[in-house]
C-alpha positions as CSV (number, residue, x, y, z in Angstrom):
1,M,59.1,-68.5,94.5
2,K,58.2,-69.9,91.1
3,K,60.5,-72.6,89.7
4,V,62.4,-71.4,86.6
5,N,61.8,-73.4,83.5
6,H,65.3,-73.8,82.2
7,W,64.2,-75.3,78.9
8,T,62.0,-72.2,78.2
9,A,64.9,-69.9,79.1
10,W,67.3,-71.7,76.8
11,S,64.7,-71.7,74.0
12,C,64.3,-67.9,74.2
13,L,68.0,-67.5,74.2
14,L,68.4,-69.6,71.1
15,L,65.6,-67.7,69.3
16,L,67.4,-64.4,70.1
17,L,70.7,-65.8,68.9
18,C,69.2,-67.3,65.7
19,G,67.1,-64.3,64.9
20,P,69.8,-62.2,63.1
21,A,71.1,-65.2,61.3
22,A,67.7,-66.0,59.9
23,A,67.7,-62.7,58.1
24,Q,70.7,-63.8,56.1
25,M,69.1,-67.0,54.7
26,F,68.8,-67.3,50.9
27,E,66.2,-69.6,49.4
28,V,67.1,-71.7,46.4
29,R,65.3,-74.5,44.5
30,D,65.9,-76.8,41.5
31,R,64.5,-80.0,39.9
32,V,66.1,-83.1,38.6
33,A,64.8,-86.1,36.5
34,L,66.7,-89.4,36.0
35,D,66.0,-92.3,33.6
36,V,65.0,-95.5,35.3
37,P,66.6,-98.7,33.9
38,K,64.1,-101.3,32.8
39,A,64.7,-104.4,35.0
40,L,63.5,-107.9,34.2
41,F,60.8,-108.1,36.9
42,S,60.4,-104.4,38.0
43,S,60.6,-101.0,36.4
44,S,60.2,-98.9,39.6
45,P,63.1,-96.8,40.8
46,S,65.5,-98.4,43.3
47,A,66.5,-96.9,46.6
48,E,70.0,-96.2,45.2
49,L,68.6,-94.3,42.2
50,K,66.4,-92.2,44.5
51,A,69.4,-91.4,46.6
52,D,71.4,-90.5,43.5
53,A,68.6,-88.2,42.3
54,R,68.5,-86.4,45.7
55,K,72.3,-85.9,45.6
56,Q,72.2,-84.5,42.0
57,A,69.3,-82.2,43.0
58,V,71.4,-80.8,45.9
59,D,74.4,-80.4,43.5
60,R,72.2,-78.5,41.0
61,A,70.7,-76.3,43.8
62,W,74.2,-75.5,45.2
63,R,75.5,-74.5,41.7
64,R,72.4,-72.3,41.3
65,Y,73.1,-70.7,44.6
66,M,76.7,-69.9,43.6
67,A,75.6,-68.6,40.2
68,Q,73.1,-66.2,41.8
69,N,75.4,-65.0,44.7
70,F,79.0,-65.2,43.4
71,S,80.1,-62.6,40.9
72,G,83.4,-61.1,39.6
73,A,86.5,-62.5,41.2
74,R,84.6,-64.6,43.7
75,A,82.7,-66.4,40.8
76,Q,86.1,-67.3,39.2
77,Q,87.4,-68.6,42.6
78,A,84.2,-70.6,43.1
79,M,84.5,-72.1,39.6
80,D,88.2,-73.1,40.2
81,N,87.4,-74.6,43.6
82,E,83.9,-76.1,43.0
83,A,84.7,-79.5,44.6
84,Q,86.1,-77.9,47.7
85,L,83.1,-75.6,48.1
86,R,80.6,-78.4,47.7
87,S,80.9,-79.3,51.4
88,M,79.4,-75.9,52.3
89,A,76.1,-77.0,50.8
90,D,75.9,-79.8,53.4
91,R,77.1,-77.6,56.3
92,F,75.3,-74.3,55.7
93,C,72.2,-75.2,53.8
94,N,69.1,-77.1,54.8
95,F,67.5,-79.1,51.9
96,S,64.0,-80.7,51.6
97,F,62.6,-82.8,48.8
98,F,59.2,-82.5,47.3
99,D,57.0,-83.8,44.5
100,E,58.8,-87.1,44.1
101,R,57.2,-89.0,41.2
102,F,57.8,-91.9,38.9
103,D,56.5,-91.6,35.3
104,K,56.2,-95.2,34.0
105,D,55.5,-94.2,30.5
106,A,58.5,-92.0,30.2
107,G,60.6,-94.2,32.5
108,Q,61.8,-91.3,34.6
109,F,62.0,-90.5,38.3
110,S,61.9,-86.8,39.2
111,L,61.8,-84.6,42.3
112,E,62.2,-81.0,43.4
113,V,64.6,-79.8,46.0
114,R,64.2,-76.6,48.1
115,G,67.0,-75.2,50.2
116,S,67.7,-72.4,52.6
117,C,71.4,-71.3,52.8
118,D,73.0,-69.2,55.5
119,Q,74.7,-66.4,53.5
120,R,76.6,-65.0,56.4
121,A,78.2,-68.3,57.3
122,I,79.0,-69.1,53.7
123,D,80.6,-65.7,53.2
124,S,82.7,-66.1,56.3
125,E,83.9,-69.5,55.3
126,F,84.7,-68.4,51.8
127,N,86.7,-65.5,53.1
128,R,88.6,-67.8,55.5
129,L,89.4,-70.3,52.7
130,F,90.7,-67.8,50.1
131,R,91.5,-64.6,52.0
132,A,90.3,-62.5,49.1
133,T,90.6,-59.2,50.8
134,T,93.9,-57.4,51.5
135,Q,94.8,-57.8,55.1
136,Q,96.6,-55.2,57.1
137,A,98.4,-55.6,60.4
138,G,96.5,-53.9,63.2
139,V,97.3,-53.1,66.8
140,G,98.9,-56.1,68.6
141,G,99.5,-57.9,65.3
142,R,95.8,-58.6,64.8
143,A,94.7,-58.7,61.1
144,R,92.1,-56.1,60.1
145,G,90.1,-55.8,56.9
146,P,89.7,-52.7,54.8
147,L,87.7,-49.8,56.3
148,V,84.7,-48.6,54.3
149,G,82.3,-45.8,55.1
150,F,78.9,-45.8,53.5
151,V,75.5,-44.1,53.1
152,F,72.4,-45.3,51.3
153,L,69.5,-42.9,50.6
154,A,66.0,-43.9,49.4
155,R,62.9,-42.2,47.9
156,R,59.6,-43.2,46.5
157,A,57.1,-41.4,44.2
158,G,54.4,-39.7,46.3
159,T,51.8,-37.6,44.6
160,E,51.4,-37.6,40.8
161,T,50.4,-34.6,38.7
162,N,48.9,-35.6,35.3
163,E,49.4,-33.0,32.7
164,R,46.3,-32.4,30.5
165,E,46.5,-33.4,26.9
166,A,47.0,-30.3,24.7
167,S,45.1,-30.4,21.4
168,V,45.3,-28.1,18.4
169,T,42.8,-28.2,15.5
170,L,43.9,-27.0,12.1
171,S,41.8,-26.5,9.0
172,A,43.3,-27.6,5.7
173,T,41.9,-27.2,2.2
174,G,42.9,-29.4,-0.7
175,S,41.7,-30.3,-4.1
176,E,41.1,-33.9,-4.9
177,G,42.2,-35.1,-8.4
178,A,44.5,-32.1,-8.9
179,S,47.5,-34.3,-9.3
180,E,45.7,-36.4,-11.9
181,N,44.7,-33.2,-13.9
182,Q,48.3,-32.0,-13.9
183,Q,49.5,-35.3,-15.1
184,G,46.9,-35.2,-17.8
185,A,47.9,-31.7,-18.9
186,R,51.3,-32.9,-19.4
187,R,50.1,-35.9,-21.5
188,A,47.6,-34.0,-23.6
189,A,47.6,-30.2,-24.3
190,T,44.0,-30.3,-25.5
191,V,42.6,-30.8,-22.0
192,S,40.5,-27.7,-21.2
193,S,42.0,-25.5,-18.5
194,S,38.5,-24.8,-17.2
195,E,38.1,-28.4,-16.0
196,Q,36.7,-28.3,-12.5
197,T,38.1,-30.2,-9.6
198,S,36.3,-31.2,-6.4
199,V,37.4,-29.2,-3.3
200,T,37.2,-30.6,0.2
201,Q,37.9,-29.1,3.6
202,R,39.1,-31.3,6.5
203,A,40.1,-30.7,10.1
204,V,43.4,-32.1,11.4
205,T,43.9,-32.4,15.1
206,S,47.4,-32.5,16.6
207,S,47.7,-33.6,20.2
208,T,50.6,-33.6,22.6
209,T,50.7,-35.7,25.8
210,M,53.1,-34.5,28.6
211,D,54.9,-36.9,31.0
212,A,53.4,-37.3,34.5
213,M,55.1,-35.2,37.1
214,Y,56.0,-36.9,40.4
215,R,56.8,-35.5,43.8
216,Y,59.1,-37.8,45.7
217,E,59.1,-38.6,49.4
218,V,61.9,-39.8,51.7
219,E,62.0,-43.5,52.5
220,S,63.7,-45.0,55.5
221,T,66.9,-46.9,54.9
222,D,67.6,-48.2,58.4
223,D,67.0,-51.9,57.4
224,A,68.8,-51.5,54.1
225,M,71.9,-50.0,55.8
226,T,71.9,-52.8,58.4
227,A,71.9,-55.3,55.6
228,V,74.8,-53.5,53.8
229,A,76.8,-53.5,57.1
230,N,76.1,-57.2,57.6
231,S,77.2,-58.1,54.1
232,L,80.4,-56.1,54.3
233,Q,81.3,-57.4,57.8
234,S,80.7,-61.0,56.7
235,N,83.2,-60.5,54.0
236,G,86.0,-59.2,56.2
237,F,85.4,-55.4,55.9
238,R,85.2,-52.9,58.7
239,V,82.4,-50.5,58.3
240,S,81.3,-47.0,59.4
241,R,77.8,-45.8,58.7
242,Y,77.5,-42.2,57.7
243,P,75.0,-41.2,60.5
244,D,77.6,-42.4,63.0
245,L,80.5,-40.8,61.1
246,V,79.1,-37.2,61.1
247,T,78.8,-37.3,64.9
248,Q,82.6,-37.1,65.0
249,C,83.5,-35.5,61.7
250,P,81.3,-32.6,60.5
251,G,79.4,-33.0,57.2
252,P,75.9,-32.8,55.7
253,S,73.4,-34.4,58.0
254,M,71.5,-37.5,57.0
255,G,68.3,-35.5,57.0
256,D,69.7,-32.9,54.6
257,L,71.0,-35.6,52.2
258,S,67.6,-37.4,52.2
259,K,65.8,-34.2,51.5
260,R,68.1,-33.3,48.7
261,Y,67.5,-36.7,47.1
262,A,63.7,-36.3,47.4
263,E,63.9,-33.0,45.6
264,M,66.0,-34.2,42.6
265,S,64.2,-34.6,39.3
266,V,66.4,-37.5,38.2
267,N,67.9,-40.4,40.0
268,T,71.6,-39.7,39.5
269,A,72.1,-35.9,39.3
270,W,73.8,-35.0,42.6
271,N,75.0,-31.7,43.8
272,P,78.8,-31.9,43.8
273,K,78.9,-29.6,46.9
274,D,77.0,-32.2,48.9
275,T,79.2,-35.0,47.6
276,K,82.3,-33.0,48.6
277,G,80.8,-32.5,52.1
278,M,80.4,-36.2,52.6
279,Y,83.9,-36.9,51.3
280,D,85.5,-34.2,53.5
281,A,83.8,-35.8,56.5
282,A,85.0,-39.3,55.6
283,R,88.6,-37.9,55.1
284,Q,88.5,-36.2,58.5
285,C,87.6,-39.6,60.0
286,R,90.4,-41.2,58.0
287,L,88.2,-43.5,55.9
288,P,90.1,-44.7,52.8
289,Y,86.9,-45.8,50.9
290,F,83.4,-44.5,50.8
291,A,80.3,-46.0,49.2
292,F,77.4,-43.8,48.2
293,G,74.1,-45.5,47.2
294,L,70.8,-44.1,45.8
295,M,67.7,-46.3,45.9
296,E,64.5,-45.4,44.2
297,V,61.3,-47.4,45.1
298,L,59.4,-48.0,41.9
299,K,55.7,-48.7,41.4
300,A,54.2,-51.7,43.2
301,R,52.2,-54.4,41.4
302,Q,49.9,-57.0,42.7
303,V,51.1,-60.6,42.0
304,G,48.6,-62.6,44.0
305,L,45.5,-62.4,46.1
306,N,47.4,-60.9,49.1
307,A,50.8,-60.4,47.6
308,F,52.5,-57.3,46.1
309,E,55.9,-56.9,44.5
310,V,58.0,-53.8,44.6
311,V,61.2,-53.2,42.5
312,V,64.0,-50.9,43.8
313,S,66.5,-49.3,41.5
314,L,70.0,-49.1,43.0
315,N,72.7,-46.8,41.8
316,V,75.9,-46.9,43.9
317,K,79.5,-45.9,43.5
318,V,82.6,-46.4,45.7
319,S,85.3,-43.8,45.8
320,D,88.9,-44.1,46.9
321,L,89.6,-41.1,49.2
322,S,93.3,-41.8,49.7
323,E,94.2,-39.1,47.1
324,P,93.3,-35.4,47.2
325,L,90.9,-36.0,44.3
326,A,88.3,-38.6,45.0
327,V,88.6,-41.4,42.5
328,E,85.6,-43.6,41.6
329,C,86.9,-47.2,41.7
330,A,83.7,-49.3,41.7
331,S,80.1,-48.8,40.7
332,M,76.9,-50.7,39.8
333,N,73.4,-50.0,38.6
334,Q,70.8,-52.7,39.1
335,Q,67.3,-53.5,40.2
336,F,66.1,-55.8,42.9
337,A,62.5,-57.0,43.9
338,G,60.8,-57.8,47.1
339,R,57.3,-59.1,48.0
340,G,54.9,-58.5,50.9
341,A,51.3,-58.6,51.9
342,D,50.8,-54.9,51.0
343,R,52.8,-52.2,49.3
344,L,54.5,-51.0,52.4
345,E,55.6,-54.5,53.4
346,A,56.8,-55.2,49.9
347,A,58.7,-51.9,49.7
348,R,60.5,-52.6,53.0
349,S,61.4,-56.1,51.9
350,A,62.7,-54.8,48.5
351,L,64.9,-52.1,50.2
352,K,66.4,-54.7,52.5
353,I,67.0,-57.2,49.7
354,T,68.5,-54.3,47.6
355,G,70.9,-53.4,50.4
356,E,72.0,-57.0,51.1
357,Q,72.2,-58.4,47.5
358,G,73.5,-55.1,46.0
359,S,76.4,-54.9,48.5
360,R,77.3,-58.5,48.0
361,E,77.7,-58.0,44.3
362,L,79.5,-54.8,44.9
363,I,82.1,-56.5,47.2
364,D,83.7,-58.4,44.4
365,I,84.0,-55.2,42.3
366,I,85.6,-53.4,45.3
367,R,88.1,-56.3,45.7
368,S,89.0,-56.2,42.0
369,N,89.2,-52.5,41.4
370,C,89.7,-50.6,44.7
371,L,91.9,-52.6,47.0
């Protein structure tokens, strides 16, 4: 029998455990420059000044992280407890320093910091510290967070039909100098009425250009919905995905909803009957809140030799289903971008980022307006 390499086995296990967490990492960077005091025999920065520069750089990067990821009620809590939250930067972020340089002429020492922060761990710790969500007593006295059902649909423009430019040519006849003669007739009555004027004929072309017509195609949202579920769960919510929900409570299928979205001429005009079908299914499964998101993949653009960027437009609303009439209590409309080696990779990245970042920003609105 072959001897088992325990180190290899443990390494594989760690990779499996760390894989999902890596998907929650958020990159952040900043730069800092400090004045170097002029000493009697040396003007180079001291070790203490370099250490202070690194600390200030981390502080700036952490504040940038909070500004980009905390919004609404959470942003206010972060502002009020900035000193308490600073320890999260050291615990949940990995920082590296680059481009350290000393400019003798300017008397400045500068450096750049780059960090990678674990969003899931930060969200969980933030929720533990402040208990921002309304907790309810569950079975056995165990606290349970709010229950939210959700579905996110996506589409992209497939074929494009270019309407031809319509042109109409009109002939117009006019007399040059006629206005001058009329003015002259008013000034002097002795001007002969038989005075000739030059007559010209010109062609006027009027053109109308029609907007391009697109035919949309369904885009997969599996990765995006997983990112939405992770963000909600990290912030104390319990979640139910619509594809799982309709297996227990009858409603429009995921395929029917996706097809309907692809056939829509605009991004937000939704058939109320289909919305009612989703809400009825959520009510049957006793879901008090339901989030419905539409994601449209916009045109890709090349940003490097082997790099493309795709922007996704997100339109999402959250409804309170506790009353007979569904009440919209939270909504947002925003765009997010993702990059990849080609259009498909960039689109997949953009959809995933849209699901993750969009739901994170929506969470604070839900806490403020819905719970």
